[in-house]
C-alpha positions as CSV (number, residue, x, y, z in Angstrom):
1,M,11.7,9.2,-24.2
2,S,8.6,8.5,-25.6
3,T,7.1,5.9,-27.8
4,F,6.2,6.5,-31.4
5,A,2.6,6.1,-29.8
6,E,2.8,9.3,-27.5
7,L,4.4,11.4,-30.7
8,F,1.4,10.4,-32.7
9,S,-1.7,10.2,-30.4
10,A,-3.6,13.2,-28.8
11,I,-3.5,15.0,-30.9
12,P,-6.1,18.2,-31.8
13,G,-7.1,18.5,-34.9
14,D,-5.9,15.4,-36.2
15,G,-7.1,13.1,-39.2
16,A,-10.0,10.4,-38.2
17,A,-8.5,8.8,-34.9
18,G,-5.2,9.3,-35.2
19,E,-4.7,9.1,-39.6
20,Y,-3.2,10.1,-41.2
21,L,-1.7,11.5,-45.1
22,V,1.9,10.8,-45.9
23,R,4.0,12.5,-48.5
24,W,6.6,12.0,-49.6
25,R,8.4,13.9,-53.2
26,G,4.5,15.1,-54.1
27,R,3.2,12.2,-53.9
28,E,0.6,11.3,-51.2
29,E,-0.5,8.3,-49.5
30,G,-2.7,7.0,-47.1
31,P,-4.5,7.6,-45.0
32,Y,-2.3,5.8,-42.0
33,S,-2.8,5.4,-38.5
34,V,-0.2,6.1,-35.7
35,F,0.8,2.3,-35.8
36,V,1.3,1.8,-39.9
37,I,3.4,4.9,-39.7
38,E,5.6,3.8,-36.8
39,S,6.0,0.0,-39.0
40,K,7.1,2.0,-42.4
41,L,9.5,3.9,-40.7
42,A,10.7,1.1,-39.0
43,S,11.3,-1.0,-41.5
44,N,12.2,1.7,-44.1
45,Q,9.4,2.0,-46.2
46,I,9.3,6.4,-45.3
47,G,11.5,8.7,-44.0
48,L,11.9,11.5,-40.9
49,L,11.7,13.4,-43.7
50,H,8.1,12.8,-45.3
51,E,5.2,14.8,-44.6
52,I,2.3,14.1,-42.6
53,L,-0.9,16.4,-43.1
54,R,-1.6,17.9,-39.7
55,D,-4.2,20.2,-38.6
56,G,-4.0,21.2,-42.7
57,Q,-0.3,21.5,-42.9
58,W,1.9,19.6,-44.1
59,I,4.6,18.9,-41.4
60,T,8.3,16.2,-41.2
61,I,7.7,13.3,-39.3
62,R,10.9,14.2,-37.8
63,D,9.3,18.1,-37.5
64,H,5.9,16.4,-35.8
65,M,7.5,14.5,-33.8
66,A,10.6,16.9,-32.0
67,E,7.0,19.7,-31.3
68,R,5.4,16.4,-30.0
69,E,8.0,15.5,-27.9
70,A,8.6,19.1,-27.1
71,T,5.3,19.4,-25.5
72,L,5.1,15.9,-23.3
73,R,7.7,17.3,-21.8
74,A,6.6,20.4,-21.3
75,E,3.5,18.5,-19.3
76,Q,5.2,16.3,-17.6
77,T,8.1,19.1,-16.2
78,A,4.7,21.3,-15.1
79,R,2.6,18.0,-13.9
80,E,5.9,17.1,-12.1
81,E,6.4,20.9,-10.2
82,R,2.4,21.0,-9.8
83,E,3.6,17.8,-7.6
84,R,6.5,19.2,-6.1
85,R,4.9,22.0,-4.8
86,T,2.2,20.0,-3.6
87,R,4.3,18.0,-1.8
88,G,5.9,21.0,-0.3
89,E,2.3,22.0,1.1
90,M,1.3,19.3,2.9
91,E,4.9,19.4,4.2
92,Q,4.3,22.6,5.3
93,Q,1.2,21.7,6.8
94,A,2.3,18.7,9.1
95,R,5.5,21.0,10.3
96,M,2.4,23.7,11.5
97,I,0.7,20.4,13.0
98,E,3.9,19.5,15.1
99,A,4.5,22.8,15.5
100,Q,0.9,23.5,17.1
101,Q,1.5,19.5,19.3
102,R,4.4,20.6,20.3
103,E,3.2,23.3,22.2
104,V,0.1,21.9,23.5
105,A,2.4,19.4,25.0
106,L,4.9,22.0,26.4
107,A,1.5,23.3,27.7
108,E,0.6,20.6,29.5
109,E,3.7,20.0,31.0
110,K,4.3,23.6,32.7
111,R,0.7,21.9,33.8
112,R,1.6,19.6,35.4
113,N,4.6,21.3,37.0
114,D,3.3,23.8,37.9
115,L,0.5,21.1,39.9
116,L,3.9,20.1,41.4
117,E,5.3,22.4,42.2
118,S,2.3,23.5,44.0
119,A,1.7,20.5,46.3
120,A,5.1,20.2,47.3
121,K,5.5,24.4,48.4
122,P,4.6,23.1,52.1
123,P,1.9,25.6,52.2
124,D,2.0,29.3,54.6
125,F,-0.3,28.9,57.7
126,S,1.1,32.3,59.9
127,K,-1.7,34.4,58.2
128,F,-3.8,32.1,59.9
129,L,-1.1,31.3,62.8
130,Q,-1.6,35.4,63.2
131,Q,-4.8,35.9,62.7
132,D,-6.1,33.4,66.0
133,A,-3.7,35.3,68.6
134,I,-5.6,38.0,67.1
135,S,-8.8,36.8,67.5
136,R,-7.5,34.7,70.9
137,G,-6.3,38.2,71.9
138,S,-3.0,37.3,71.8
139,S,0.2,37.3,70.4
140,K,1.4,34.1,70.8
141,S,-1.0,30.4,70.8
142,R,-1.6,29.5,73.9
143,G,-1.3,25.8,73.6
144,G,-3.5,23.3,71.8
145,V,-4.8,24.6,68.0
146,S,-7.2,27.0,67.3
147,M,-10.4,26.4,64.6
148,G,-8.1,28.5,62.2
149,V,-5.5,26.8,62.2
150,F,-7.2,23.6,62.2
151,K,-9.1,25.2,58.8
152,A,-6.1,26.2,57.4
153,I,-4.1,22.5,57.5
154,I,-7.6,20.9,56.7
155,A,-7.6,22.8,53.3
156,A,-3.9,22.2,52.6
157,A,-4.3,18.8,53.1
158,C,-7.7,19.1,50.3
159,T,-5.5,20.9,47.7
160,V,-2.7,18.6,48.3
161,G,-5.2,15.6,47.3
162,V,-6.5,17.2,44.6
163,V,-3.3,18.0,43.3
164,F,-2.6,14.7,43.9
165,F,-5.3,13.5,42.0
166,V,-5.9,15.4,39.0
167,L,-2.2,14.1,38.0
168,H,-3.1,10.6,38.5
169,G,-6.0,10.8,36.8
170,C,-4.2,13.1,34.1
171,S,-1.1,10.6,33.5
172,L,-3.9,8.0,33.6
173,H,-5.5,8.7,30.2
């Protein structure tokens, strides 16, 4: 529940600096500040059926307080709803960022796995051996290692070295 001062404060069109005329059975008193009205209510000098002049109209203190309480409650509810909506939007953005980060991590892991898999496969020298055999003029290689096979072995060794270098370099960061 709101305090008495909150129920009387910040009302557009009220008297000067939150002062009110008070009326009981046609007799006007005041103007009184919010604190004087609160004090008079607490000491039973006035009651909730006394009227105050608000926006040029007389209204009972009870009705004024009820209207103000409803207004404050509606403002509080609207503020809480805005905060809830903002929190929900922020949580949704955080979930989207987490999902994007997971996708990036999965793509990086797939890339590393693909590099490891390609490095673990033994190179296929059959086409080089066939080319070597064709260049020598026979279907089988004749003793010794030809230049084509040697180049293939060097290329495979370099590929494996580069893959391990890349993987090792990536894991340091």
